[in-house]
N, C-alpha and C positions, 0 to 999 in steps of 0.2 A: 504495498499500500504505499503513497506516495502522499503526505503531508506537507500542507503549507501553515507554519504559524507565523501569525501577523501581530504583533506584540511590539509597542514602543520600549516599554520597561525592562533592563538590561534582567534583574533578578527574575520578573515574571517569565520574560522569553527565554531563558535558561532554566527554569525550573518546569516548565511547561515543554520544553525540548527535552527535559529526562522523563517526562511522563510519558509521553507520546510517543519515542525512540523504540519502546517498546512493540510499538503496532508498525512500525515500516521508517522508510527512509524520510526524514524529516528537512524540510529548508525555512529558512527564516528571514521574516521582513519584519520592519520597522514604522512605518506609515502606511497609510492607506494607498498612496501611488505606487509606492514598490510593489506592493501588493496585487495590485490589479496588472502589472507589468510582468510580473512572475507567475500569474494564473495563464494570460494571454502566450508568455513565453511557453509554457508546459504545452498549453492546447496546440500552439503552431509546431512544436517537436515531434507531436504526436505522443506524447507521453503525458497527460494531464495529470493533474492532483485528484485524489479522491476524497482527500476531506480539509479542510480547511478549519484552522482554528483561529478566531477573529476576536481579536477588541475592540471593543465600541470606539472606546476614548484615545483616537492615534493622532498624531499632527498631519498637517497637510488636508487630505479628507480622510474622515471619519470611519471606521468600520461598517456604520449603517450605510453609508454613501459608497464605498469600496463593494459592500454587497450587491445595493443595487443596479454599478455599473457593472459586475461579474455577471447578473442575472440577464442584464440587459445583452451582455455579450453572447451568453449562452442562445439566448430566443434568435439574434441574430443569424447566429451559424448554426441554427435548428436543434440544437441538442435537445435530445429528450427528455422529458422530467425523470425520466428511470436513470439516465445517465448525467444527469446536472451533479456538481461537485455539492457532496452533504458539508456541514457548517455546522459548527460549535460556537455560540458566540459568546465569549464571556467576557464579563463584566463586573466592576465593584457596583454597578448601581444594578437593583432588582429593576423589573420590568416596567412596575407600575411608575417609579422613577424616572426612566428613559421616555416611557411616554409614545410609543412606535409599535406598528404593526410590521414584521419581521418580513419582508418581502421574498418572497419568493414561493416554493412547490410543497411544503411540510418535509423537507430537507434540511429542516435548522433545528437546533436545540439550543436552547436558552440557559446557561449556567452562571449564576452569582461565585464571586470569588468571596473565600477561598476555596480554591477546589482541591480534590486530593484522587488517589489512584483509583477509590472506588466508584467516585463522580464520572471522572472520566472512561473508566471502561465501561459504567452504566448506560453514557454517552453513546459510546462507538459502539456499543451493542445494540441501543434501540436504533442508531443508523444504518442497521445491517453491514456493518464494515467486518464484521467478526461472527 
């Protein structure tokens, strides 16, 4: 499994890398623009990511805007719902504080920090990646 971790905080990024590495090959980005660019590069190479671990509060463009952009790219490229990247959105804010509807196709899970191995395992399993 190919995993993209989008997290601007160094300590959180390293922690998530350690958690997700047990499930597959991980790449990391530090802002929303880098995240979209990495997603497109993976698609263009023919080796797309299976999972995106996405922080909401990131520089340049936030995680929600990055996800909206990714979903738009998938739609333009006619990627079916079943083949869309699965997303675990991770934030220090709970969903009511964020006040948004997660864009997409039911391929997203929202998790509030702090996260641990069990929470990540449950999310990966719920997304049918293991």
